[in-house]
N, C-alpha and C positions, 0 to 999 in steps of 0.2 A: 797514497791511498786510492785504490781503484774505485770507479763509479759504483760497481756492484757492491763493493764492501761498504761504501758510504751509504748506499741505499739500504743495506741491511742494518746499519747502525741507526739510521733515522727511523726505520720501521720499529726497531726495538724500543727506541725512546717513546714513540707514539703508543705502543702497546703497554709500556710501563705506566705511562700517564693514565691510560684507560683502566688498567687493573687497580691502581692505587689512587683513585680520584680524590678521596678525602684527604689523604696525606699530602697529595700534590697541591691541593688548594691551601692546606695549612702551611706548607712550605712557602708557597708564593705569597700568602698574606703576611707571613713573618718577615720575609725579605722586603716586601713593600713597606711595612711599618718601620723596620730598621733603617732602610735607605731613605725613607721620607724624613725621619728624624735627623739622620745624618745630614741630608741636604738642607733641611730647615735651619738647623743650628749653624751650619756653615754660612748660610745666607745671613742669618742674624748677626753672627760674630763679625763677618766681613763688613757689614753695613755699620755696625757700632764702631768698628775701627775707623771707618771713613768719617763718621760723625766726629769722633774724638780728634782725628787729624785735622778736620776742618776747623773745629773750635780752637785747637792749638794754634793754628795759623792766624786766628782772629783775636788772640788774647790781647787785651789792652787794660791799662790801669786807669781807673777813674779817680782823679784827685779833686776832692771837694774843698772849696775855699771858704774861709771865714767871711762873715759879712763886713761891709764897710772898710775894705782895704783899698788903699789909694792906687793910682795907675803905676806909680813908680815901683811899689811893692809887687804889683801884678806882673809887670815886665821882668822884674828881677826873678820872680818865681818861675816864670816861663823859661828864662835863660838857664837857670839852675837845672830844671827838668831836661832841657835839651842837651845839656852837657853831661848828664848821667850816662855812663857806659851802658850800652844796650838799647838806648832810646832811638827809635826810628823817626817818629814825628810827634809833635805836640800841638793839639788843637784846643783853642779856648772856646768854651761853650757857655753862653750867658744863661741865666735862669729862665729867660723867656724862650730861648731856643730849646732848653731842656724840657720845659712844659709842652712846647709844640711837639717835640719828638715823642713825649710820653702820651699825648693825646692821639697821635698817629698810631702808636702801638695798641692803644685801647680800642681803636676802631669804633664799632657800634656800641661799645660799653662806656662811652664817655660820661654817661649819667652818674657813674661812680664818683665823679669829681664835683657833683653838686654840693656835697657837704663842705667843700672848701670855700664856698661863697666867693668865688672869683679871686681868692688869694692864692699866691704862688709860694709854696713852702720849699721849693727846690733851690739849691744854692748854685752860684756860679762854679764852674769847674774846668779842669783841663782833662782832655782825653789823650792819654799817652800810649802810643803804639810801640811795642818793643820788637827787637829783631828776632829773638828766639824765646819760646815759652819759659826756658830755664832762667831767664833774666828778669822775669816778672817780679818775683819776691824782692830781689835786690833793688829794683827801681822803686817798688812800693815802700820799702823800708827807708830809703833815702828821702822820698817825698814826704813821708810821715814826720820827719824831723824838722821840716820847714815851718816857721812860725805863722805863715799865712794859711797853712793847711788845716782844715777841720778834721777831715778823715780821708781814708784811702780805701778803695775796694777794687777787687779784680775777680775774674771768673775762674781762677785756678781750681777752686773747690768743685765747681761743676764738672770740670774735666777729670778731676780725680775720681769723682763719683761714677762717671761714665767708664773710666778705665777699670774701676773696681767691679762694676756691673759686667763689663766685657770679660774680665777674668773669671768671675763667678759662672757666667754662662759657658765659658770654655770648659771649666772643671765639670759642671753638671752635664754638659753636652757630651764630653768625652766619656764620662762614666756610663751614661745611658747608651751611647753608641756601642761601647764595648760589650755591655750586657746584651743588647739586642742583636748585635752581630754574632755573639756566641750562641744566642738562642736560635738564630737563623741557621748557623752552621750545624748545630745539634739536630734541628728538625730535618734539614736536608739530608744529613748523614743517616738519620733513622729511616727516612723515606727510601733512600737508596739501599739501605741494609735490608728492608722488607723485600725489595725487588730481588736482591741477591739471594736471600733466603728462599724465596718462592722458586727461583731458578737454579737452586744449588745442584740438583741432579744433572740438569742440562750443562751447567758449567763444569761439573766434574767430568762429564763425558768429553767436553771440548778440550779440557786439559789432558785427558787420557789419549786423545787422538793427535795431540801435538800443538794445540792452540797456544800461542804465547800469552803471557800475562797482559800485555798491552792490548792484544786483540780482545781479550775479555773485559778489560777496563774501559775501553772506548765508549761502548753504549751507555755505561753508568756515568762516566765522566761527562758525556754530552747531555745526559739527562740532568745532572746537577747544574751544568752551565745554562741549559735551557730554563730551568727553574729560576736561577739567579737573574738571567736576562729578562725574563717575563716580569718578575717582581721589580727589577730595576726600571724597566720601561714604564710600568704603571706609576711607580714612585716619581719618576722624572716628569711624566705627564701631569701629575697632581701638583708638583712644584712649579711647573710653568704656569698653570692656571692660577694658583694661589699667589705667586709672586706678581703676576700681572695685575691681579685684583688689588693686592695690598699696595702696589706702586700707584695705581690709579687713585685709591682712597687717600694716600698720603699726599700726592700731588694736588688733589682737589682741596685738601684741608690746609696743607703747608707747602705752597708752591716752591719755596726756596730750600726745602729740606734736602740735605746732601745725600740722597739715596743713590746707590750704584745703578746706572742705567740698565734696563732689562737685557739689552743686547749689546755686546756679545757675552755679558756676564753669565746669563742663565744657560748659555750653550756650554760653558765650561763646567757648570754645576751638573748639567745633564750628562755630559761625558764622564765626569767623575763618578756619578751614581751608577751608570751603566757598567763601567769597568769594575766598580766595587761589587755589583751584583754577580757578574761573571766570575770574579775571584772567589766570592763566597760560595757559589755553586760548585766550583772546581775543588775548593778545599774540602767542602762537605763530602763530596763524592770520594775523594782520595782517602779521607779518614775512614769512611765506611768500608772501603775495599782493602785497605792495608792489612788489617788483621786476617780477613778471610783468605786472601791470596797467600799470605805467609803460612797459614795453616795448610 
């Protein structure tokens, strides 16, 4: 493509933006909204996946013991737990240690324990770490059969809830993204179609004197790409700001929350958003030109 030809195409894109200001703005805003939601849901789902994976790797079984069991029974219980297939480690936690850990988790809200009147209702227990999350239920079922065990609990339900939430967000997000991307393509194609209609006589003359279809297509294709790129750039900029703000808020409130670090993660999201914007613009342009040039 020669420089003079490129200059002509760029000039045509500029003039088209100027002639159809409101439709151009509507196209850009639709692309911004569509790609912002695409990026936001992608960030949310990826972080939820990371949270679920982190919780999976920390799954453990809490085995609460009956009161007044002797040391021999205690040692035997520990040995049985250690011999269960899938057990990685077994740690004995006294009721005093359990209360201390509970107070540490309460932090400034330890006044909630005033009603206990210095009594400790927590039992002695074993904390059993398993090799893989799939073995949690098996270990828990075996532990529950021991005569020294009062009850067994584990956090598998929490993980299941997180996976269900992630699955729901994926479904809702994909549905919204498809609808908004379709709307963006529709509006961009109509914006280009207005430009084509306004220049129909000029285009007819160009075809009459031998201009190729691609020579006619390029200004409109570049217009669609420009609309998509501008919309994608704005959406990417908003995502960078919002993710930085959300990250800071989460780290201030929950320093150990397994959030994906901002960099280079956000760079990949920005790149995906920009490419999606360009593709949307190009598809919208080609749709609007296909019927016209065929006729």
